[in-house]
C-alpha positions in Angstrom: -24.3 -9.6 -6.4 -21.0 -7.6 -6.7 -18.6 -7.7 -3.7 -18.0 -4.2 -2.2 -15.1 -3.3 0.0 -14.1 -0.2 1.8 -11.4 2.0 0.2 -8.4 1.6 2.6 -7.7 5.3 2.4 -11.1 7.1 2.7 -13.5 4.3 3.5 -15.8 4.8 0.5 -17.5 1.6 -0.8 -15.7 0.2 -3.9 -17.0 -2.5 -6.2 -14.5 -5.4 -6.6 -14.7 -5.8 -10.3 -12.1 -6.2 -13.1 -13.1 -2.8 -14.6 -12.1 -0.9 -11.4 -8.5 -0.2 -12.1 -7.9 1.4 -8.7 -9.2 -1.4 -6.6 -9.0 -1.8 -3.6 -8.9 2.1 -3.7 -11.8 4.2 -4.9 -9.7 6.4 -7.1 -6.2 7.3 -8.2 -5.9 10.0 -5.5 -6.5 7.5 -2.7 -4.0 5.1 -4.2 -1.3 7.8 -4.5 -1.9 9.0 -0.9 -1.4 5.4 0.3 1.7 4.9 -1.8 3.1 8.1 -0.3 2.5 6.9 3.2 4.4 3.7 2.4 7.3 5.6 0.8 7.5 7.9 3.8 7.8 4.9 6.1 4.5 5.6 7.8 3.1 2.1 7.0 5.1 -0.9 8.0 4.7 -4.7 8.0 5.4 -6.1 11.4 8.4 -8.4 11.8 12.1 -8.5 11.9 14.1 -6.5 9.4 15.6 -8.4 6.5 18.5 -5.9 6.4 21.3 -6.6 8.9 22.2 -3.3 10.6 25.8 -4.7 11.0 26.3 -4.7 7.2 27.6 -1.6 5.5 24.7 -0.3 3.5 27.0 1.3 0.9 29.1 -1.8 0.1 28.1 -4.3 -2.5 30.0 -7.6 -2.7 
């Protein structure tokens, strides 16, 4: 029996197999929508920032 998971974007059932190059997404479109959400800052992993706001973001030492 093949494991099926829900696409994180649209909820459609997706077979978790090696041949599914978009897993866990159902298609490229859903994968790109999710990537865009991360890039826009709409998805975040909870926790403290690894960037110190006291540091000057434009200076490299």
